N, CA, C and O atoms as CSV, one atom per row, in Angstrom:
chain,resi,resn,atom,element,x,y,z
A,1,MET,N,N,60.163,-4.503,16.009
A,1,MET,CA,C,59.132,-3.669,16.748
A,1,MET,C,C,58.999,-4.568,18.359
A,1,MET,O,O,58.849,-5.770,18.579
A,2,THR,N,N,59.134,-3.351,19.328
A,2,THR,CA,C,59.485,-3.837,20.402
A,2,THR,C,C,57.826,-4.113,20.990
A,2,THR,O,O,56.888,-3.611,20.371
A,3,LEU,N,N,57.595,-4.933,22.199
A,3,LEU,CA,C,56.292,-5.004,22.529
A,3,LEU,C,C,55.631,-3.777,23.074
A,3,LEU,O,O,54.426,-3.542,22.976
A,4,LYS,N,N,56.658,-2.896,23.747
A,4,LYS,CA,C,56.228,-1.297,24.336
A,4,LYS,C,C,56.024,-0.468,23.004
A,4,LYS,O,O,55.383,0.534,23.322
A,5,GLU,N,N,56.188,-0.461,22.181
A,5,GLU,CA,C,56.060,0.011,20.740
A,5,GLU,C,C,54.785,-0.002,20.048
A,5,GLU,O,O,54.104,0.856,19.485
A,6,TRP,N,N,54.638,-1.689,20.346
A,6,TRP,CA,C,53.481,-2.123,19.896
A,6,TRP,C,C,52.417,-1.440,20.730
A,6,TRP,O,O,51.696,-0.515,20.357
A,7,LEU,N,N,52.427,-2.116,22.083
A,7,LEU,CA,C,51.644,-1.144,23.005
A,7,LEU,C,C,51.099,-0.043,22.732
A,7,LEU,O,O,50.069,0.223,22.112
A,8,ASP,N,N,51.910,0.625,23.272
A,8,ASP,CA,C,51.841,2.517,22.499
A,8,ASP,C,C,51.472,2.496,21.047
A,8,ASP,O,O,50.684,3.440,20.989
A,9,ARG,N,N,51.570,1.937,19.694
A,9,ARG,CA,C,51.310,2.347,18.838
A,9,ARG,C,C,49.090,1.839,18.878
A,9,ARG,O,O,48.109,2.383,18.371
A,10,GLU,N,N,49.313,0.363,19.915
A,10,GLU,CA,C,47.763,0.437,19.618
A,10,GLU,C,C,47.163,1.269,20.981
A,10,GLU,O,O,45.944,1.103,20.951
A,11,ALA,N,N,47.463,1.944,21.944
A,11,ALA,CA,C,47.136,2.105,22.475
A,11,ALA,C,C,46.162,1.445,23.652
A,11,ALA,O,O,44.958,1.580,23.874
A,12,MET,N,N,47.194,0.679,24.303
A,12,MET,CA,C,46.485,-0.824,24.808
A,12,MET,C,C,47.452,-0.797,26.139
A,12,MET,O,O,48.681,-0.858,26.116
A,13,SER,N,N,46.701,-0.702,27.183
A,13,SER,CA,C,47.169,-1.202,28.330
A,13,SER,C,C,48.092,-2.344,28.790
A,13,SER,O,O,47.711,-3.459,28.434
A,14,VAL,N,N,49.299,-2.293,29.554
A,14,VAL,CA,C,49.485,-3.591,30.080
A,14,VAL,C,C,48.494,-4.897,30.531
A,14,VAL,O,O,48.241,-5.931,29.913
A,15,PRO,N,N,48.114,-4.504,31.636
A,15,PRO,CA,C,46.848,-5.464,31.830
A,15,PRO,C,C,45.769,-5.625,30.666
A,15,PRO,O,O,45.072,-6.589,30.979
A,16,GLN,N,N,45.377,-5.133,29.562
A,16,GLN,CA,C,44.852,-5.474,28.302
A,16,GLN,C,C,45.459,-6.300,27.869
A,16,GLN,O,O,44.972,-7.423,27.997
A,17,PHE,N,N,46.968,-6.170,27.064
A,17,PHE,CA,C,47.594,-7.395,27.018
A,17,PHE,C,C,47.792,-8.220,27.632
A,17,PHE,O,O,48.143,-9.218,27.003
A,18,ALA,N,N,47.717,-8.364,29.102
A,18,ALA,CA,C,47.878,-10.064,29.928
A,18,ALA,C,C,47.078,-10.851,29.805
A,18,ALA,O,O,47.156,-12.079,29.817
A,19,THR,N,N,45.909,-9.911,29.625
A,19,THR,CA,C,44.552,-10.671,29.117
A,19,THR,C,C,44.367,-11.229,28.452
A,19,THR,O,O,44.058,-12.416,28.551
A,20,ARG,N,N,44.457,-10.731,27.706
A,20,ARG,CA,C,44.728,-10.929,25.761
A,20,ARG,C,C,45.268,-12.606,25.806
A,20,ARG,O,O,44.627,-13.597,25.458
A,21,ILE,N,N,46.665,-12.536,26.359
A,21,ILE,CA,C,47.258,-13.492,26.180
A,21,ILE,C,C,47.544,-14.310,27.326
A,21,ILE,O,O,48.485,-15.090,27.465
A,22,GLY,N,N,47.004,-14.152,27.795
A,22,GLY,CA,C,46.275,-15.452,29.448
A,22,GLY,C,C,47.044,-15.129,30.455
A,22,GLY,O,O,46.677,-15.688,31.489
A,23,ARG,N,N,48.374,-14.153,30.636
A,23,ARG,CA,C,49.401,-14.283,31.336
A,23,ARG,C,C,48.911,-13.171,32.797
A,23,ARG,O,O,47.834,-12.575,32.800
A,24,SER,N,N,49.536,-13.110,33.501
A,24,SER,CA,C,49.821,-11.744,34.299
A,24,SER,C,C,50.200,-10.562,33.967
A,24,SER,O,O,50.921,-10.454,32.975
A,25,ALA,N,N,49.862,-9.547,34.612
A,25,ALA,CA,C,50.075,-8.169,33.910
A,25,ALA,C,C,51.342,-7.807,34.672
A,25,ALA,O,O,51.967,-6.804,34.328
A,26,GLU,N,N,51.896,-8.803,36.013
A,26,GLU,CA,C,53.267,-8.422,36.190
A,26,GLU,C,C,54.584,-8.995,34.861
A,26,GLU,O,O,55.690,-8.509,34.624
A,27,ALA,N,N,53.872,-10.188,34.217
A,27,ALA,CA,C,54.632,-10.786,33.497
A,27,ALA,C,C,55.225,-9.905,32.408
A,27,ALA,O,O,56.322,-9.714,31.883
A,28,VAL,N,N,53.590,-9.322,32.294
A,28,VAL,CA,C,53.494,-8.940,30.795
A,28,VAL,C,C,54.864,-7.146,31.128
A,28,VAL,O,O,55.737,-6.789,30.337
A,29,ARG,N,N,54.583,-6.587,32.242
A,29,ARG,CA,C,55.403,-5.849,32.790
A,29,ARG,C,C,56.861,-5.583,32.253
A,29,ARG,O,O,57.360,-4.625,31.663
A,30,ARG,N,N,57.460,-7.060,32.777
A,30,ARG,CA,C,58.879,-7.706,32.711
A,30,ARG,C,C,59.082,-7.635,30.795
A,30,ARG,O,O,59.921,-6.930,30.234
A,31,TYR,N,N,57.986,-8.642,30.014
A,31,TYR,CA,C,58.510,-8.014,29.454
A,31,TYR,C,C,58.669,-6.608,28.351
A,31,TYR,O,O,59.515,-6.167,27.573
A,32,VAL,N,N,57.875,-6.398,28.629
A,32,VAL,CA,C,57.936,-5.028,28.012
A,32,VAL,C,C,59.369,-4.084,28.751
A,32,VAL,O,O,60.288,-3.778,27.991
A,33,SER,N,N,59.437,-3.727,30.074
A,33,SER,CA,C,60.567,-3.346,30.614
A,33,SER,C,C,61.814,-4.288,30.236
A,33,SER,O,O,62.921,-3.758,30.332
A,34,GLY,N,N,61.780,-5.049,29.999
A,34,GLY,CA,C,63.207,-6.250,29.206
A,34,GLY,C,C,63.452,-6.383,30.902
A,34,GLY,O,O,64.142,-5.396,31.160
A,35,GLU,N,N,63.330,-6.770,31.559
A,35,GLU,CA,C,63.532,-7.745,32.734
A,35,GLU,C,C,63.843,-9.340,32.514
A,35,GLU,O,O,64.808,-10.018,32.863
A,36,ARG,N,N,62.280,-9.775,31.578
A,36,ARG,CA,C,62.069,-10.746,31.454
A,36,ARG,C,C,61.966,-11.163,30.090
A,36,ARG,O,O,61.277,-10.427,29.384
A,37,ILE,N,N,62.482,-12.162,29.547
A,37,ILE,CA,C,62.249,-12.662,27.885
A,37,ILE,C,C,60.908,-13.737,28.228
A,37,ILE,O,O,60.875,-14.481,29.208
A,38,PRO,N,N,60.124,-13.657,27.468
A,38,PRO,CA,C,59.247,-14.433,27.579
A,38,PRO,C,C,59.473,-15.792,27.127
A,38,PRO,O,O,60.205,-15.989,26.157
A,39,ASP,N,N,58.690,-17.122,27.982
A,39,ASP,CA,C,59.343,-18.575,27.413
A,39,ASP,C,C,58.650,-19.141,26.375
A,39,ASP,O,O,57.562,-18.695,26.010
A,40,LYS,N,N,59.140,-20.006,25.910
A,40,LYS,CA,C,58.308,-20.916,24.315
A,40,LYS,C,C,57.138,-20.895,24.901
A,40,LYS,O,O,56.392,-21.373,24.046
A,41,ASP,N,N,56.766,-20.745,25.445
A,41,ASP,CA,C,54.800,-20.995,25.600
A,41,ASP,C,C,54.407,-19.730,25.170
A,41,ASP,O,O,53.598,-19.547,24.261
A,42,THR,N,N,55.138,-18.583,26.002
A,42,THR,CA,C,54.010,-17.378,25.716
A,42,THR,C,C,54.884,-16.556,24.233
A,42,THR,O,O,54.182,-15.776,23.590
A,43,MET,N,N,55.659,-16.665,23.983
A,43,MET,CA,C,56.591,-16.030,22.725
A,43,MET,C,C,55.648,-16.383,21.662
A,43,MET,O,O,55.318,-15.468,20.908
A,44,PRO,N,N,55.086,-17.712,21.442
A,44,PRO,CA,C,53.651,-17.557,20.164
A,44,PRO,C,C,52.588,-16.796,20.406
A,44,PRO,O,O,52.109,-16.195,19.444
A,45,LEU,N,N,51.920,-16.627,21.842
A,45,LEU,CA,C,51.283,-16.108,22.151
A,45,LEU,C,C,51.365,-14.322,22.132
A,45,LEU,O,O,50.329,-13.684,22.318
A,46,ILE,N,N,52.459,-13.739,21.933
A,46,ILE,CA,C,52.371,-12.556,21.722
A,46,ILE,C,C,52.644,-12.519,20.263
A,46,ILE,O,O,52.155,-11.602,19.604
A,47,ALA,N,N,53.316,-13.350,19.744
A,47,ALA,CA,C,53.474,-13.311,18.144
A,47,ALA,C,C,52.045,-13.171,17.798
A,47,ALA,O,O,51.625,-12.103,17.353
A,48,GLU,N,N,51.337,-14.112,17.964
A,48,GLU,CA,C,49.704,-14.236,17.026
A,48,GLU,C,C,48.701,-12.939,17.870
A,48,GLU,O,O,47.525,-12.654,17.642
A,49,ALA,N,N,49.357,-12.507,18.579
A,49,ALA,CA,C,48.070,-11.182,19.743
A,49,ALA,C,C,48.568,-9.589,18.950
A,49,ALA,O,O,48.040,-8.477,18.969
A,50,THR,N,N,49.699,-10.067,18.351
A,50,THR,CA,C,50.260,-8.478,17.905
A,50,THR,C,C,50.151,-8.981,16.032
A,50,THR,O,O,50.652,-8.308,15.130
A,51,GLN,N,N,49.708,-9.734,15.914
A,51,GLN,CA,C,49.815,-9.892,14.355
A,51,GLN,C,C,51.215,-10.096,13.926
A,51,GLN,O,O,51.580,-9.660,12.834
A,52,ARG,N,N,51.882,-10.619,14.575
A,52,ARG,CA,C,53.284,-11.024,13.954
A,52,ARG,C,C,53.986,-9.703,13.252
A,52,ARG,O,O,54.539,-9.612,12.156
A,53,LYS,N,N,53.677,-8.317,14.691
A,53,LYS,CA,C,54.186,-7.265,14.601
A,53,LYS,C,C,55.554,-7.538,15.522
A,53,LYS,O,O,56.603,-6.956,15.244
A,54,VAL,N,N,55.464,-8.402,16.559
A,54,VAL,CA,C,56.677,-8.244,17.955
A,54,VAL,C,C,56.576,-10.255,17.570
A,54,VAL,O,O,55.623,-11.018,17.723
A,55,THR,N,N,58.011,-10.532,17.044
A,55,THR,CA,C,58.456,-11.247,17.300
A,55,THR,C,C,60.063,-11.968,18.128
A,55,THR,O,O,61.013,-11.374,18.638
A,56,PRO,N,N,59.781,-13.499,17.949
A,56,PRO,CA,C,61.003,-13.896,19.368
A,56,PRO,C,C,62.128,-12.644,19.196
A,56,PRO,O,O,62.628,-11.941,20.074
A,57,ASN,N,N,62.381,-12.626,17.440
A,57,ASN,CA,C,63.993,-12.479,17.518
A,57,ASN,C,C,63.853,-10.308,17.956
A,57,ASN,O,O,64.962,-9.779,18.027
A,58,ASP,N,N,62.881,-9.543,18.138
A,58,ASP,CA,C,62.522,-8.746,18.959
A,58,ASP,C,C,63.313,-8.500,20.504
A,58,ASP,O,O,64.073,-7.581,20.810
A,59,PHE,N,N,62.795,-9.789,21.436
A,59,PHE,CA,C,63.714,-9.602,22.475
A,59,PHE,C,C,64.791,-9.638,22.514
A,59,PHE,O,O,65.296,-9.138,23.519
A,60,PHE,N,N,65.510,-10.101,21.702
A,60,PHE,CA,C,66.791,-10.217,21.393
A,60,PHE,C,C,67.559,-9.199,20.525
A,60,PHE,O,O,68.758,-9.035,20.301
A,61,ASP,N,N,66.816,-8.786,20.256
A,61,ASP,CA,C,67.539,-7.353,19.557
A,61,ASP,C,C,68.215,-7.851,18.277
A,61,ASP,O,O,69.323,-7.433,17.940
A,62,LEU,N,N,67.528,-8.751,17.575
A,62,LEU,CA,C,68.112,-9.497,16.529
A,62,LEU,C,C,67.602,-9.333,15.085
A,62,LEU,O,O,66.496,-9.615,14.624
A,63,THR,N,N,68.936,-8.685,14.352
A,63,THR,CA,C,68.179,-7.888,13.172
A,63,THR,C,C,68.582,-9.218,11.917
A,63,THR,O,O,69.681,-9.761,11.801
A,64,PRO,N,N,67.513,-9.459,11.205
A,64,PRO,CA,C,68.039,-10.687,9.609
A,64,PRO,C,C,69.489,-10.147,9.447
A,64,PRO,O,O,69.741,-8.958,9.641
A,65,ILE,N,N,70.279,-10.905,9.146
A,65,ILE,CA,C,71.590,-10.883,8.627
A,65,ILE,C,C,71.445,-11.074,7.160
A,65,ILE,O,O,71.235,-12.270,6.957
A,66,LYS,N,N,71.467,-10.487,6.203
A,66,LYS,CA,C,72.368,-10.535,5.119
A,66,LYS,C,C,72.714,-11.890,4.486
A,66,LYS,O,O,73.671,-12.556,4.881
A,67,ARG,N,N,72.025,-12.216,3.640
A,67,ARG,CA,C,72.790,-14.188,3.178
A,67,ARG,C,C,74.245,-13.198,2.244
A,67,ARG,O,O,73.897,-12.073,1.883
A,68,ARG,N,N,75.296,-13.484,1.999
A,68,ARG,CA,C,76.086,-13.128,0.727
A,68,ARG,C,C,75.602,-14.550,-0.290
A,68,ARG,O,O,75.452,-15.771,-0.345
A,69,ARG,N,N,75.495,-12.905,-1.174
A,69,ARG,CA,C,75.371,-14.343,-2.802
A,69,ARG,C,C,76.320,-14.871,-3.258
A,69,ARG,O,O,76.162,-15.238,-4.422
A,70,SER,N,N,78.016,-15.229,-2.478
A,70,SER,CA,C,77.967,-16.546,-2.977
A,70,SER,C,C,79.194,-16.096,-2.147
A,70,SER,O,O,79.734,-15.030,-1.851
A,71,MET,N,N,79.420,-17.718,-1.861
A,71,MET,CA,C,81.418,-17.819,-0.659
A,71,MET,C,C,82.372,-17.089,-1.031
A,71,MET,O,O,82.337,-16.811,-2.229
A,72,PRO,N,N,83.445,-16.559,-0.293
A,72,PRO,CA,C,84.214,-16.712,-0.658
A,72,PRO,C,C,85.813,-17.503,-1.221
A,72,PRO,O,O,86.366,-18.230,-0.396
A,73,SER,N,N,86.274,-17.377,-2.183
A,73,SER,CA,C,87.241,-18.178,-2.413
A,73,SER,C,C,87.593,-18.747,-1.778
A,73,SER,O,O,87.631,-18.137,-0.709
A,74,GLN,N,N,88.143,-20.208,-1.634
A,74,GLN,CA,C,89.333,-20.720,-0.644
A,74,GLN,C,C,90.622,-20.908,-1.571
A,74,GLN,O,O,90.618,-21.386,-2.706
A,75,VAL,N,N,91.696,-20.446,-0.877
A,75,VAL,CA,C,93.145,-20.126,-1.867
A,75,VAL,C,C,93.350,-21.973,-1.440
A,75,VAL,O,O,93.076,-22.682,-0.472
A,76,ALA,N,N,93.845,-22.123,-2.499
A,76,ALA,CA,C,94.261,-24.047,-1.956
A,76,ALA,C,C,95.916,-23.392,-1.386
A,76,ALA,O,O,96.449,-22.290,-1.257
A,77,ALA,N,N,96.226,-24.681,-1.190
A,77,ALA,CA,C,97.424,-24.334,-0.391
A,77,ALA,C,C,98.758,-25.274,-1.302
A,77,ALA,O,O,99.925,-25.223,-0.912
């Protein structure tokens, strides 16, 4: 879930969320718009404030990769 989606769902404004995580409204606006990715100190604050609905992967548009059940056989030379 993106931060924008979470804010919309919770009917929370950017300034309200910025106050909640102790960052400027401008910084949060940039996270929401995709202009900036939160730093390593801010990522956990966002995850905690959103009850882990927004995670670092969401800023990088990463989806979980399904693991293979078995590795392919190697062909002997």
